[in-house]
NUFITI-707228 format. One record per atom (N, C-alpha, C): x, y, z. Coordinates in nm, 3 decimals. Layout:
REM NUFITI-707228
atom c1:X; c2:Y; c3:Z
...
***
This chain:
REM NUFITI-707228
atom c1:12.896; c2:12.170; c3:6.035
atom c1:12.871; c2:12.247; c3:5.915
atom c1:12.744; c2:12.329; c3:5.932
atom c1:12.742; c2:12.445; c3:5.870
atom c1:12.629; c2:12.537; c3:5.879
atom c1:12.585; c2:12.574; c3:5.739
atom c1:12.454; c2:12.587; c3:5.721
atom c1:12.396; c2:12.622; c3:5.592
atom c1:12.311; c2:12.747; c3:5.609
atom c1:12.329; c2:12.843; c3:5.519
atom c1:12.256; c2:12.969; c3:5.524
atom c1:12.197; c2:12.995; c3:5.386
atom c1:12.071; c2:13.036; c3:5.383
atom c1:12.009; c2:13.076; c3:5.257
atom c1:12.013; c2:13.228; c3:5.248
atom c1:12.065; c2:13.278; c3:5.137
atom c1:12.080; c2:13.422; c3:5.115
atom c1:11.992; c2:13.460; c3:4.996
atom c1:11.919; c2:13.571; c3:5.011
atom c1:11.831; c2:13.616; c3:4.902
atom c1:11.858; c2:13.763; c3:4.872
atom c1:11.863; c2:13.794; c3:4.743
atom c1:11.876; c2:13.932; c3:4.698
atom c1:11.735; c2:13.987; c3:4.682
atom c1:11.696; c2:14.076; c3:4.772
atom c1:11.562; c2:14.133; c3:4.767
atom c1:11.558; c2:14.262; c3:4.685
atom c1:11.673; c2:14.303; c3:4.634
atom c1:11.681; c2:14.426; c3:4.556
atom c1:11.653; c2:14.405; c3:4.409
atom c1:11.668; c2:14.513; c3:4.333
atom c1:11.642; c2:14.508; c3:4.189
atom c1:11.771; c2:14.510; c3:4.106
atom c1:11.887; c2:14.501; c3:4.174
atom c1:12.017; c2:14.504; c3:4.107
atom c1:12.096; c2:14.380; c3:4.149
atom c1:12.167; c2:14.318; c3:4.054
atom c1:12.253; c2:14.204; c3:4.086
atom c1:12.366; c2:14.249; c3:4.178
atom c1:12.404; c2:14.160; c3:4.269
atom c1:12.513; c2:14.195; c3:4.360
atom c1:12.575; c2:14.069; c3:4.419
atom c1:12.691; c2:14.088; c3:4.481
atom c1:12.757; c2:13.980; c3:4.554
atom c1:12.722; c2:13.993; c3:4.702
atom c1:12.713; c2:13.878; c3:4.767
atom c1:12.691; c2:13.876; c3:4.911
atom c1:12.798; c2:13.788; c3:4.973
atom c1:12.861; c2:13.837; c3:5.078
atom c1:12.961; c2:13.760; c3:5.151
atom c1:12.903; c2:13.722; c3:5.286
atom c1:12.898; c2:13.593; c3:5.314
atom c1:12.846; c2:13.541; c3:5.440
atom c1:12.965; c2:13.506; c3:5.528
atom c1:12.970; c2:13.563; c3:5.648
atom c1:13.080; c2:13.541; c3:5.740
atom c1:13.033; c2:13.458; c3:5.859
atom c1:13.112; c2:13.358; c3:5.897
atom c1:13.084; c2:13.276; c3:6.015
atom c1:13.187; c2:13.305; c3:6.123
atom c1:13.139; c2:13.341; c3:6.242
atom c1:13.228; c2:13.376; c3:6.354
atom c1:13.204; c2:13.285; c3:6.472
atom c1:13.312; c2:13.250; c3:6.541
atom c1:13.304; c2:13.189; c3:6.673
atom c1:13.312; c2:13.304; c3:6.773
atom c1:13.217; c2:13.313; c3:6.864
atom c1:13.212; c2:13.422; c3:6.961
atom c1:13.287; c2:13.378; c3:7.087
atom c1:13.385; c2:13.459; c3:7.128
atom c1:13.464; c2:13.427; c3:7.247
atom c1:13.392; c2:13.468; c3:7.374
atom c1:13.390; c2:13.378; c3:7.469
atom c1:13.324; c2:13.405; c3:7.597
atom c1:13.422; c2:13.402; c3:7.714
atom c1:13.545; c2:13.361; c3:7.688
atom c1:13.644; c2:13.349; c3:7.795
atom c1:13.740; c2:13.468; c3:7.792
atom c1:13.801; c2:13.500; c3:7.905
atom c1:13.889; c2:13.618; c3:7.913
atom c1:14.005; c2:13.619; c3:7.814
atom c1:14.066; c2:13.506; c3:7.788
atom c1:14.185; c2:13.501; c3:7.703
atom c1:14.155; c2:13.456; c3:7.560
atom c1:14.031; c2:13.475; c3:7.514
atom c1:13.996; c2:13.436; c3:7.378
atom c1:13.951; c2:13.559; c3:7.300
atom c1:13.967; c2:13.556; c3:7.167
atom c1:13.919; c2:13.670; c3:7.086
atom c1:13.768; c2:13.687; c3:7.103
atom c1:13.720; c2:13.810; c3:7.093
atom c1:13.575; c2:13.834; c3:7.103
atom c1:13.502; c2:13.770; c3:6.986
atom c1:13.561; c2:13.777; c3:6.866
atom c1:13.507; c2:13.712; c3:6.746
atom c1:13.623; c2:13.656; c3:6.667
atom c1:13.605; c2:13.533; c3:6.618
atom c1:13.706; c2:13.470; c3:6.534
atom c1:13.639; c2:13.416; c3:6.409
atom c1:13.681; c2:13.464; c3:6.293
atom c1:13.625; c2:13.418; c3:6.166
atom c1:13.664; c2:13.272; c3:6.145
atom c1:13.564; c2:13.183; c3:6.124
atom c1:13.597; c2:13.043; c3:6.099
atom c1:13.574; c2:13.003; c3:5.954
atom c1:13.490; c2:13.075; c3:5.881
atom c1:13.469; c2:13.044; c3:5.739
atom c1:13.389; c2:13.157; c3:5.675
atom c1:13.390; c2:13.160; c3:5.544
atom c1:13.308; c2:13.257; c3:5.471
atom c1:13.271; c2:13.199; c3:5.336
atom c1:13.167; c2:13.255; c3:5.279
atom c1:13.125; c2:13.215; c3:5.145
atom c1:13.077; c2:13.337; c3:5.070
atom c1:13.103; c2:13.339; c3:4.940
atom c1:13.064; c2:13.453; c3:4.857
atom c1:12.979; c2:13.401; c3:4.742
atom c1:12.867; c2:13.468; c3:4.717
atom c1:12.779; c2:13.429; c3:4.607
atom c1:12.739; c2:13.553; c3:4.528
atom c1:12.716; c2:13.534; c3:4.399
atom c1:12.664; c2:13.641; c3:4.315
atom c1:12.516; c2:13.611; c3:4.292
atom c1:12.431; c2:13.710; c3:4.319
atom c1:12.288; c2:13.691; c3:4.307
atom c1:12.227; c2:13.797; c3:4.217
atom c1:12.144; c2:13.751; c3:4.123
atom c1:12.067; c2:13.844; c3:4.043
atom c1:11.947; c2:13.893; c3:4.123
atom c1:11.875; c2:13.989; c3:4.072
atom c1:11.757; c2:14.040; c3:4.142
atom c1:11.658; c2:13.928; c3:4.173
atom c1:11.617; c2:13.918; c3:4.299
atom c1:11.520; c2:13.817; c3:4.341
atom c1:11.575; c2:13.677; c3:4.357
atom c1:11.702; c2:13.654; c3:4.323
atom c1:11.761; c2:13.519; c3:4.333
atom c1:11.801; c2:13.489; c3:4.478
atom c1:11.807; c2:13.359; c3:4.507
atom c1:11.857; c2:13.315; c3:4.637
atom c1:11.956; c2:13.202; c3:4.614
atom c1:12.041; c2:13.180; c3:4.713
atom c1:12.142; c2:13.074; c3:4.704
atom c1:12.170; c2:13.021; c3:4.845
atom c1:12.217; c2:12.899; c3:4.850
atom c1:12.256; c2:12.837; c3:4.976
atom c1:12.407; c2:12.847; c3:4.990
atom c1:12.452; c2:12.893; c3:5.105
atom c1:12.595; c2:12.904; c3:5.135
atom c1:12.627; c2:12.806; c3:5.248
atom c1:12.731; c2:12.726; c3:5.227
atom c1:12.774; c2:12.627; c3:5.327
atom c1:12.900; c2:12.678; c3:5.396
atom c1:12.901; c2:12.674; c3:5.527
atom c1:13.019; c2:12.712; c3:5.606
atom c1:13.062; c2:12.592; c3:5.690
atom c1:13.193; c2:12.572; c3:5.700
atom c1:13.249; c2:12.463; c3:5.781
atom c1:13.339; c2:12.520; c3:5.889
atom c1:13.338; c2:12.455; c3:6.005
atom c1:13.423; c2:12.499; c3:6.114
atom c1:13.531; c2:12.393; c3:6.140
atom c1:13.657; c2:12.423; c3:6.105
atom c1:13.765; c2:12.328; c3:6.134
atom c1:13.779; c2:12.309; c3:6.285
atom c1:13.815; c2:12.191; c3:6.331
atom c1:13.822; c2:12.165; c3:6.475
atom c1:13.921; c2:12.255; c3:6.549
atom c1:14.027; c2:12.299; c3:6.484
atom c1:14.125; c2:12.382; c3:6.554
atom c1:14.070; c2:12.519; c3:6.594
atom c1:13.959; c2:12.561; c3:6.533
atom c1:13.896; c2:12.688; c3:6.571
atom c1:13.850; c2:12.682; c3:6.717
atom c1:13.808; c2:12.565; c3:6.763
atom c1:13.761; c2:12.549; c3:6.900
atom c1:13.875; c2:12.533; c3:7.000
atom c1:13.996; c2:12.517; c3:6.951
atom c1:14.107; c2:12.486; c3:7.042
atom c1:14.173; c2:12.612; c3:7.097
atom c1:14.236; c2:12.594; c3:7.211
atom c1:14.317; c2:12.698; c3:7.272
atom c1:14.443; c2:12.631; c3:7.324
atom c1:14.544; c2:12.709; c3:7.351
atom c1:14.670; c2:12.653; c3:7.401
atom c1:14.664; c2:12.649; c3:7.553
atom c1:14.683; c2:12.531; c3:7.608
atom c1:14.679; c2:12.512; c3:7.753
atom c1:14.809; c2:12.555; c3:7.819
atom c1:14.813; c2:12.546; c3:7.951
atom c1:14.932; c2:12.584; c3:8.027
atom c1:15.053; c2:12.499; c3:7.992
atom c1:15.028; c2:12.378; c3:7.942
atom c1:15.138; c2:12.289; c3:7.903
atom c1:15.186; c2:12.315; c3:7.760
atom c1:15.127; c2:12.415; c3:7.692
atom c1:15.171; c2:12.450; c3:7.557
atom c1:15.107; c2:12.368; c3:7.447
atom c1:15.015; c2:12.278; c3:7.481
atom c1:14.949; c2:12.194; c3:7.382
atom c1:14.810; c2:12.247; c3:7.351
atom c1:14.767; c2:12.227; c3:7.227
atom c1:14.632; c2:12.267; c3:7.190
atom c1:14.531; c2:12.173; c3:7.253
atom c1:14.422; c2:12.231; c3:7.302
atom c1:14.317; c2:12.149; c3:7.360
atom c1:14.181; c2:12.208; c3:7.326
atom c1:14.082; c2:12.120; c3:7.323
atom c1:13.945; c2:12.164; c3:7.307
atom c1:13.878; c2:12.144; c3:7.442
atom c1:13.826; c2:12.252; c3:7.496
atom c1:13.766; c2:12.248; c3:7.628
atom c1:13.620; c2:12.208; c3:7.619
atom c1:13.577; c2:12.129; c3:7.717
atom c1:13.435; c2:12.095; c3:7.729
atom c1:13.365; c2:12.217; c3:7.788
atom c1:13.281; c2:12.283; c3:7.706
atom c1:13.209; c2:12.403; c3:7.750
atom c1:13.111; c2:12.443; c3:7.641
atom c1:13.040; c2:12.552; c3:7.665
atom c1:12.947; c2:12.604; c3:7.566
atom c1:13.021; c2:12.696; c3:7.469
atom c1:12.987; c2:12.684; c3:7.342
atom c1:13.042; c2:12.768; c3:7.236
atom c1:12.926; c2:12.838; c3:7.166
atom c1:12.955; c2:12.952; c3:7.103
atom c1:12.852; c2:13.025; c3:7.031
atom c1:12.907; c2:13.067; c3:6.896
atom c1:12.824; c2:13.054; c3:6.792
atom c1:12.864; c2:13.101; c3:6.659
atom c1:12.767; c2:13.210; c3:6.615
atom c1:12.815; c2:13.292; c3:6.522
atom c1:12.731; c2:13.398; c3:6.464
atom c1:12.750; c2:13.398; c3:6.314
atom c1:12.638; c2:13.398; c3:6.242
atom c1:12.635; c2:13.413; c3:6.097
atom c1:12.534; c2:13.524; c3:6.069
atom c1:12.584; c2:13.636; c3:6.014
atom c1:12.502; c2:13.757; c3:5.996
atom c1:12.445; c2:13.797; c3:6.132
atom c1:12.314; c2:13.811; c3:6.144
atom c1:12.257; c2:13.848; c3:6.274
atom c1:12.200; c2:13.728; c3:6.349
atom c1:12.233; c2:13.606; c3:6.302
atom c1:12.186; c2:13.483; c3:6.366
atom c1:12.294; c2:13.428; c3:6.458
atom c1:12.253; c2:13.383; c3:6.576
atom c1:12.347; c2:13.320; c3:6.670
atom c1:12.295; c2:13.183; c3:6.709
atom c1:12.390; c2:13.092; c3:6.732
atom c1:12.356; c2:12.957; c3:6.773
atom c1:12.460; c2:12.910; c3:6.875
atom c1:12.415; c2:12.832; c3:6.972
atom c1:12.506; c2:12.779; c3:7.075
atom c1:12.511; c2:12.628; c3:7.064
atom c1:12.627; c2:12.573; c3:7.101
atom c1:12.641; c2:12.428; c3:7.111
atom c1:12.735; c2:12.398; c3:7.226
atom c1:12.727; c2:12.277; c3:7.278
atom c1:12.806; c2:12.238; c3:7.395
atom c1:12.895; c2:12.120; c3:7.358
atom c1:13.023; c2:12.129; c3:7.395
atom c1:13.114; c2:12.016; c3:7.388
atom c1:13.112; c2:11.955; c3:7.528
atom c1:13.065; c2:11.833; c3:7.539
atom c1:13.050; c2:11.768; c3:7.669
atom c1:13.164; c2:11.672; c3:7.696
atom c1:13.175; c2:11.631; c3:7.821
atom c1:13.277; c2:11.535; c3:7.861
atom c1:13.400; c2:11.608; c3:7.912
atom c1:13.515; c2:11.545; c3:7.896
atom c1:13.642; c2:11.601; c3:7.942
atom c1:13.705; c2:11.684; c3:7.831
atom c1:13.777; c2:11.789; c3:7.871
atom c1:13.860; c2:11.861; c3:7.773
atom c1:13.964; c2:11.764; c3:7.721
atom c1:14.007; c2:11.782; c3:7.596
atom c1:14.105; c2:11.689; c3:7.542
atom c1:14.210; c2:11.762; c3:7.460
atom c1:14.328; c2:11.703; c3:7.456
atom c1:14.442; c2:11.759; c3:7.384
atom c1:14.434; c2:11.720; c3:7.237
atom c1:14.484; c2:11.807; c3:7.153
atom c1:14.494; c2:11.778; c3:7.010
atom c1:14.642; c2:11.751; c3:6.983
atom c1:14.677; c2:11.622; c3:6.975
atom c1:14.816; c2:11.586; c3:6.955
atom c1:14.853; c2:11.576; c3:6.809
atom c1:14.756; c2:11.539; c3:6.726
atom c1:14.786; c2:11.505; c3:6.588
atom c1:14.693; c2:11.582; c3:6.494
atom c1:14.698; c2:11.714; c3:6.499
atom c1:14.609; c2:11.798; c3:6.418
atom c1:14.623; c2:11.773; c3:6.268
atom c1:14.743; c2:11.748; c3:6.214
atom c1:14.750; c2:11.723; c3:6.069
atom c1:14.665; c2:11.605; c3:6.025
atom c1:14.652; c2:11.500; c3:6.109
atom c1:14.568; c2:11.387; c3:6.071
atom c1:14.420; c2:11.424; c3:6.070
atom c1:14.379; c2:11.513; c3:6.160
atom c1:14.241; c2:11.561; c3:6.157
atom c1:14.216; c2:11.632; c3:6.025
atom c1:14.310; c2:11.717; c3:5.984
atom c1:14.294; c2:11.789; c3:5.857
atom c1:14.287; c2:11.693; c3:5.739
atom c1:14.370; c2:11.587; c3:5.741
atom c1:14.370; c2:11.491; c3:5.631
atom c1:14.235; c2:11.422; c3:5.619
atom c1:14.175; c2:11.382; c3:5.732
atom c1:14.045; c2:11.314; c3:5.730
atom c1:13.938; c2:11.408; c3:5.673
atom c1:13.938; c2:11.534; c3:5.717
atom c1:13.837; c2:11.627; c3:5.668
atom c1:13.864; c2:11.666; c3:5.522
atom c1:13.990; c2:11.672; c3:5.481
atom c1:14.022; c2:11.706; c3:5.343
atom c1:13.967; c2:11.601; c3:5.248
atom c1:13.968; c2:11.476; c3:5.289
atom c1:13.913; c2:11.369; c3:5.206
atom c1:13.765; c2:11.389; c3:5.183
atom c1:13.697; c2:11.453; c3:5.279
atom c1:13.555; c2:11.479; c3:5.266
atom c1:13.528; c2:11.613; c3:5.200
atom c1:13.633; c2:11.685; c3:5.161
atom c1:13.617; c2:11.813; c3:5.093
atom c1:13.583; c2:11.928; c3:5.185
atom c1:13.626; c2:11.923; c3:5.311
atom c1:13.589; c2:12.026; c3:5.406
atom c1:13.696; c2:12.132; c3:5.428
atom c1:13.819; c2:12.110; c3:5.384
atom c1:13.921; c2:12.211; c3:5.410
atom c1:13.965; c2:12.273; c3:5.282
***
């Protein structure tokens, strides 16, 4: 999960949309993939916290065997002009039961 603080530095109320992207670094992946967004209405001088969540399937790709897998490698995300990297370590693994992953996260209010 990612948290961003947004502030309206202007003198007019407005909406701000915060976009979270996964940046593709491999040849067969999208250059940018939207993983979440949040929209807030801010009055002049107001600030708000926006929470973004990344579902696990965003990190997955389809392997040669036709199954979804999450590869052990470095990943990069971008929110506005901020970038952050993280590493999935160990062995790449297959996602056999994605609906159960969604059910567990749904119970926590993430999907």
